[in-house]
C-alpha positions in Angstrom: 0.0 0.0 0.0 2.8 2.4 0.9 4.6 1.6 -2.4 1.3 2.1 -4.3 0.8 5.5 -2.6 4.3 6.5 -3.4 3.8 5.5 -7.0 0.6 7.5 -7.3 2.3 10.6 -5.7 5.2 10.4 -8.2 2.8 9.8 -11.1 0.8 12.9 -10.1 3.9 15.0 -9.9 5.1 13.7 -13.3 1.7 14.6 -14.9 1.8 18.1 -13.3 5.3 18.7 -14.6 4.3 17.6 -18.1 1.2 19.9 -17.9 3.3 22.9 -16.9 5.9 22.2 -19.5 3.3 21.9 -22.2 1.6 25.2 -21.2 4.9 27.1 -21.1 5.9 25.7 -24.5 2.5 26.6 -26.0 2.7 30.1 -24.7 6.1 30.8 -26.1 5.2 29.4 -29.6 1.8 31.1 -30.0 1.8 33.6 -32.9 0.0 36.3 -30.9 -1.3 37.2 -27.4 -4.9 36.1 -28.2 -3.9 32.7 -29.3 -1.6 32.3 -26.4 -4.3 33.2 -23.9 -7.0 31.0 -25.5 -4.7 28.0 -25.6 -3.7 28.6 -22.0 -7.3 28.7 -20.8 -8.3 25.6 -22.8 -5.4 23.5 -21.3 -6.2 24.8 -17.9 -9.9 24.2 -18.0 -9.3 20.6 -19.2 -6.6 19.9 -16.7 -8.6 21.2 -13.7 -11.9 19.9 -15.0 -13.7 23.2 -14.4 -16.7 24.9 -16.1 -15.0 28.1 -16.9 -11.5 29.7 -17.0 -10.6 33.4 -17.3 -7.6 35.5 -17.3 -7.8 39.3 -16.6 -4.8 41.4 -17.5 -4.3 44.7 -15.6 -3.0 47.7 -17.4 -0.9 50.5 -15.8 -2.6 53.3 -13.9 -6.0 53.9 -15.5 -5.6 51.5 -18.4 -8.7 49.3 -19.0 -8.4 45.7 -17.7 -8.9 43.1 -20.4 -10.5 39.8 -19.9 -10.2 36.6 -21.9 -12.6 33.8 -21.0 -13.5 30.2 -22.0 -16.7 28.4 -21.1 -17.7 24.8 -20.8 -20.0 25.1 -23.8 -17.1 26.2 -26.0 -18.0 29.9 -25.8 -14.9 32.2 -25.7 -14.3 35.9 -25.5 -10.9 37.4 -26.1 -9.5 40.7 -24.8 -12.8 42.2 -23.7 -13.0 45.2 -21.3 -13.5 44.4 -17.7 -14.7 46.7 -14.9 -12.0 48.5 -12.8 -14.0 47.6 -9.7 -13.7 43.9 -10.4 -10.0 44.2 -11.1 -9.4 46.1 -7.8 -11.3 43.5 -5.8 -9.4 40.7 -7.4 -6.1 42.4 -6.6 -7.1 42.5 -3.0 -8.0 38.8 -3.0 -4.5 37.8 -4.2 -2.6 40.5 -2.2 -0.6 37.8 -0.4 0.5 36.4 -3.8 -1.1 33.0 -3.3 -4.0 31.2 -5.0 -7.2 31.2 -3.0 -10.8 30.2 -3.1 -13.7 32.7 -3.2 -17.3 31.5 -2.4 -20.2 33.5 -3.8 -21.8 34.1 -0.4 -18.6 35.6 1.0 -17.5 37.5 -2.1 -17.1 41.3 -2.3 -19.7 43.2 -4.4 -18.0 43.3 -7.8 -16.8 39.7 -7.5 -20.2 38.5 -6.3 -21.8 40.2 -9.3 -19.3 38.5 -11.6 -20.1 35.1 -10.1 -23.8 35.7 -10.3 -23.5 36.6 -14.0 -21.5 33.5 -14.7 -23.6 31.2 -12.4 -20.5 30.3 -10.4 -20.6 29.2 -6.8 -16.9 28.7 -6.1 -14.0 30.6 -7.8 -10.3 29.8 -7.6 -8.1 32.9 -8.0 -4.4 32.9 -8.7 -2.0 35.9 -9.3 -0.2 36.3 -12.6 3.0 38.0 -11.5 5.3 40.1 -13.7 8.9 41.1 -13.1 8.0 44.2 -11.1 4.2 44.1 -10.5 1.1 42.0 -10.6 0.0 41.9 -14.3 -3.2 40.0 -13.8 -5.2 37.1 -12.3 -6.4 33.7 -13.5 -9.8 32.5 -12.5 -11.3 28.9 -12.4 -15.0 28.5 -11.9 -16.7 25.4 -10.3 -15.2 21.9 -10.6 -17.2 19.5 -12.6 -18.3 15.9 -11.8 -17.9 14.1 -8.5 -14.6 15.8 -7.5 -16.4 19.1 -6.5 -14.2 21.7 -4.9 -10.5 22.6 -5.1 -8.0 20.7 -3.0 -4.8 22.3 -1.6 -2.8 20.4 -4.3 -5.0 21.9 -7.0 -4.4 25.4 -5.6 -0.6 24.9 -5.5 -0.6 23.6 -9.1 -2.9 26.5 -10.2 -0.6 29.0 -8.5 2.5 27.6 -10.2 0.7 27.6 -13.6 -0.3 31.3 -13.2 3.4 32.1 -12.3 4.6 30.3 -15.4 2.0 32.1 -17.5 3.2 35.4 -16.1 6.9 34.7 -17.0 5.9 33.4 -20.4 3.6 36.4 -21.2 6.0 39.0 -19.8 8.0 41.5 -21.9 6.8 41.6 -25.6 3.5 39.8 -25.1 2.4 41.9 -22.2 3.5 45.1 -24.0 1.3 44.1 -26.9 -1.6 43.5 -24.5 -1.1 46.9 -22.8 -0.9 48.7 -26.2 -4.2 47.1 -27.2 -5.7 48.1 -23.8 -4.8 51.7 -24.5 -6.0 51.6 -28.1 -9.3 50.0 -27.0 -9.7 52.6 -24.2 -9.1 55.4 -26.7 -11.6 53.9 -29.2 -14.3 53.5 -26.4 -13.7 57.1 -25.3 -14.0 58.4 -28.9 -17.3 56.5 -29.3 -18.6 58.0 -26.1 -17.7 61.6 -26.8 -17.9 61.9 -30.7 -20.8 61.8 -33.1 -20.3 58.7 -35.3 -21.5 60.5 -38.5 -19.7 63.8 -38.3 -17.0 63.0 -35.7 -17.8 66.2 -34.0 -17.7 66.5 -30.2 -21.1 65.7 -28.6 -22.9 67.1 -25.5 -21.1 64.7 -23.1 -17.7 65.9 -24.2 -18.9 69.6 -24.0 -20.0 69.0 -20.4 -16.7 67.4 -19.6 -14.7 70.3 -21.0 -16.9 72.9 -19.2 -16.5 70.9 -15.9 -12.7 70.8 -16.4 -12.6 74.5 -17.1 -14.7 75.4 -14.1 -12.5 73.2 -11.9 -9.3 75.1 -12.6 -7.9 76.8 -9.5 -7.2 80.0 -11.4 -8.5 81.8 -14.6 -12.0 82.4 -15.9 -14.3 80.4 -18.1 -16.4 81.7 -21.1 -19.1 79.7 -22.8 -20.4 80.9 -26.2 -23.9 79.6 -27.0 -24.9 79.8 -30.7 
């Protein structure tokens, strides 16, 4: 029995190492950031037998967080905008730099809303570290089948996987993602403040400019109404 248990332990370790090696190799060989993230989530969802897998990349300062997700039904979304409130709460969850479990009834407001929207009861969250800062988080939603819930070994493997992903996606890949975040944020801002037909500033931009002008500590403001 002891020999069999030792064999199972070594076999599990070997499979985990093979999985991590396969993920790292796939990330470095992917032609672009979208393909890399989608493949990462597909391998992760299959390995952990979960209903959903997500990765949210944080930008610098006010850059828009971007979320890539893969669902059990094959539905996927790549580099979609995510709410700043959700990103901030997820940062708090992994502030000790370790993978952890979040249950819907104990979640903070933005995370609880995210779990409600996805129909998730239990969420595993792992940090994706960069060289100098946290660049994102990975999320796993609800184990499938009889093995419900995440064991400590699952969390350790998930944390290691997220760390490998951070190292593999760092530098050029993450710079690509951040540039796309900024481009997307600029496009969304232009759509919000410009008329789509004439490209002229709309009322919302006018009110913003008036507010900015009135908020200046010195100087005067003049509004010309035609």
